[in-house]
N, C-alpha and C positions, 0 to 999 in steps of 0.2 A: 861164844857172843850172842847174846839173845838179844835183839832189838824191836824195842815196841813201835810200832809206826799209829800213830792215833790220827782219826779220819779229818779230812779237810773239810773245814768250816765254812768255805766258799771259795769258787774259783773266778777269775777275772780278766779279762783280756781276749784281742783276737785268738782264731782258735784258723788253721788252714785243714782241709781236708782233702786227700788223695780224691783226684780223679776218678769218676765213676766209669769202671771199663764197660759194661752195659749199656749205657748212655752213649758212649764215646763210641763204639760200635755204630749206632746208629745213627745217631747227628752226621757222624762221618758219609755213610752214603747218603744220606736225603740231601746232606750240602755238596753231595759229587754229583746227583740227580738233577739238583738247582741250576737255574743260570744264574751266575752271577759269583760274587766274592760272599762266603761264610763266614764269621769268625767264631771260631768253637775255644771256650779260653776253660781251663782245670781239664784240662785234657790227660786222660790217662795215660802214664809213662809205660804202660805194660808192653810187650813184644807183642799181644796178640792184639793191640790197637795199633800197632806199627804195621802186622802184618794187614792189617783193614785198609789202612794209607796208602800200602804198598800197590794194592791189588785195585787200588780206585785211582790210582796215577797211572797203571798199566792200562787203565780203560778211559782214557782222557783227559783226567780232573788232573788240575794244577794245586800242588798241595805244599805248604811251607809250614815250619813249625820251628817254634822258637820258646824252649821249656814247654813250660802247659799250655802256652798258645797256639792255635791250629789256623792256620788259615785255607782256605779252599775256594776256589774258582774253580764252579764247575762249569759243564758245556751246555745244561740244560736237558729240557725233555726230550727224549728220544735220538740223543746225541753222543752218549758213549760211543768209545772208539773202539772197532776191533783192536785184544791185546795184539802185540808182537809173540808171545807163547803161551803155556799155560800160568796161569794166574797161579800163586801160590800163600794158601792159608796158614802156612807155617803150621801150629800146632792147634790154630783157633776155628772151633767146630762153630762158633757163633759167626766166626767172617765167612765160613765155609757155608754154613748155614740161610743164613741172610742174604749173603749174593747168590745163592745159585736162585732165590728168587725173581731176583732182580735181573741175573741175566736169562730166564725163562721167558721173560717179555721183552728182549732185546733182539732184531733183527740180524741177528749172524750165531754163528755157533763160535763157541770157544771152550776151553776145559780149565778145571780148576782142581788142584791138587793140593795136598799136605804133606807133612810130612811123616814118618813111620808109622809114630800113633795114631795121630789123626787116619791114617789111609786104612785101620783095622776100626775104624769107629761106624756102624752103620746109618744109613742117612734116611732109609725107608721114608719113615713118617715125614717126612721133609719133602721129597720127592715125589710123594705120591698125589698132594694136589694140582702142581706142575704138570705133569703129567695128564691128569683128568681135564686140566684145561686145553690141552694140545701141544705142551712143549714136549720135544722128544728129547730124554736125559739117557746116556749111557754110565752106566756104573759099573765096576767092576763086582761080579758076583748079584749084579742087579740092584745093587744098595752099597757100594764102601768106594771111597775115590780110589783114585782120579774120578770125576764126572767128566762130563761130555755134553755141555748143552745146547742143543739146537733150538732156540726161539724164537720168537717172534708173535704175530697179534694171540691173546689169550681168550679163550672162550669161557666164559661164565660157568660156574659149576652148583647145580641146583639141589 
């Protein structure tokens, strides 16, 4: 049986779009670095963003999730805590790449790891700038996770 579908003449009514993964990662990290409560709405429900939330919790931010609404109580600038074990980025390259930059500026050492797939992905282009700025970063074969980051005061690169 063949059916012909005619083009719609118009659409009306509200539409709800899923949360954006890229924005959700970044806002989570910014909110965790800030002092006080941040409320994020339309948060991405994907596992990658859940990995970012778990990493920020391990660093001392309080995070609660209710549907697509996330509340993050950040400790404030310079107040992230040393995690009790390695941070787990799961399969999220964005979590590992962005968080590596944040950790490079912290006054403690910590490790960030990923699943088997992420552990095969090279991070050299992300690790080069913080290394040039004075952060010590160890990686398997010089560029693959897990990463051990000894951060501190970074110097500008000209």
